[in-house]
C-alpha positions in Angstrom: -16.4 16.4 22.8 -12.9 15.7 21.4 -11.6 17.3 18.2 -12.6 15.5 15.0 -10.1 13.2 13.4 -11.0 14.1 9.8 -10.6 17.2 7.6 -13.7 19.2 7.0 -15.6 20.8 5.6 -14.7 20.0 2.1 -13.0 22.6 -0.1 -16.0 22.6 -2.5 -18.2 23.8 0.4 -20.4 20.6 0.5 -21.7 19.2 3.8 -20.0 16.3 5.5 -22.0 13.0 5.4 -21.1 9.9 7.6 -21.3 6.4 6.1 -20.2 2.9 7.1 -17.2 1.4 5.4 -16.1 -2.2 5.7 -12.5 -3.2 5.2 -11.2 -6.5 3.7 -10.7 -7.9 7.2 -14.3 -7.2 8.2 -13.6 -4.2 10.4 -16.0 -1.3 10.0 -15.3 2.4 10.3 -17.4 5.5 9.8 -16.3 7.3 6.6 -16.6 11.1 6.6 -17.0 12.4 3.1 -18.4 15.4 1.2 -22.0 14.9 0.2 -21.5 17.1 -2.9 -18.3 15.7 -4.5 -17.8 12.5 -2.5 -14.3 13.5 -1.4 -12.9 11.4 1.5 -12.4 13.5 4.6 -11.2 10.8 7.0 -12.8 8.6 9.6 -15.1 9.8 12.3 -15.1 8.2 15.8 -17.3 5.1 16.2 -19.7 6.7 18.7 -22.7 8.9 18.7 -23.7 11.0 17.0 -21.7 9.5 14.1 -23.0 5.9 14.4 -26.5 7.2 14.3 -25.8 9.4 11.3 -24.1 6.5 9.5 -27.0 4.2 10.3 -29.5 6.7 9.1 -28.1 6.8 5.5 -27.3 3.0 5.4 -29.4 0.8 3.2 -31.1 -2.2 5.1 -30.7 -4.2 1.8 -27.2 -3.0 0.9 -26.0 -6.3 -0.7 -29.1 -6.6 -2.9 -28.9 -2.9 -3.8 -25.2 -3.3 -4.7 -25.9 -6.3 -7.0 -28.9 -4.7 -8.7 -27.3 -1.3 -9.2 -24.2 -2.9 -10.6 -26.3 -4.8 -13.1 -28.3 -1.7 -14.0 -25.1 0.2 -14.6 -23.4 -2.6 -16.6 -20.6 -2.8 -14.0 -19.1 -6.1 -12.9 -18.3 -6.7 -9.2 -14.9 -8.4 -8.9 -13.5 -10.0 -5.8 -10.5 -11.7 -4.4 -12.7 -13.3 -1.7 -11.8 -10.5 0.9 -12.7 -7.3 -0.9 -14.8 -6.2 -3.9 -14.2 -3.6 -6.6 -16.1 -2.3 -9.6 -15.0 -3.1 -13.1 -14.4 -1.3 -15.4 -12.9 1.2 -13.0 -14.5 4.6 -13.2 -17.9 3.5 -14.7 -19.6 2.9 -11.4 -21.8 5.7 -9.9 -21.0 7.2 -6.6 -24.0 5.4 -5.2 -22.7 2.0 -6.3 -19.2 2.7 -5.0 -20.7 3.6 -1.6 -22.9 0.5 -1.5 -19.8 -1.7 -2.2 -17.7 0.2 0.4 -20.4 -0.3 3.1 -20.2 -4.1 3.0 -17.1 -4.9 0.9 -15.9 -7.8 3.0 -19.3 -9.5 3.3 -20.1 -9.0 -0.4 -16.6 -10.5 -1.2 -17.5 -13.6 0.8 -20.7 -14.0 -1.1 -19.2 -13.4 -4.5 -16.1 -15.4 -3.8 -12.8 -15.2 -5.6 -13.4 -14.2 -9.2 -9.7 -13.6 -9.9 -9.0 -17.2 -10.7 -11.9 -17.3 -13.1 -10.3 -14.7 -15.5 -8.6 -16.0 -18.6 
């Protein structure tokens, strides 16, 4: 096995968790982060065991989950048509931020460009 391409374990001592992250161009990576403090630790290789670990914690209904959690938290999902972010910044829970990260490009395509709709 080759050396990992991320920093870990986290300084807080929390375990590393592997989750999918989608970029604005649709590419997916496996995000390594601290399960305790959610600190980003880098990207893991897209191969086993990391793909299996990321699949294991992935929601099969991530889009629906993101929309309902955002509504429950009173957070607006804004988009430029390619990526999505939570507004107001800092109000979203770590769970909502992860749901948005997992399918940001797909979610942006579904929401569309909300920037032109702002006064």
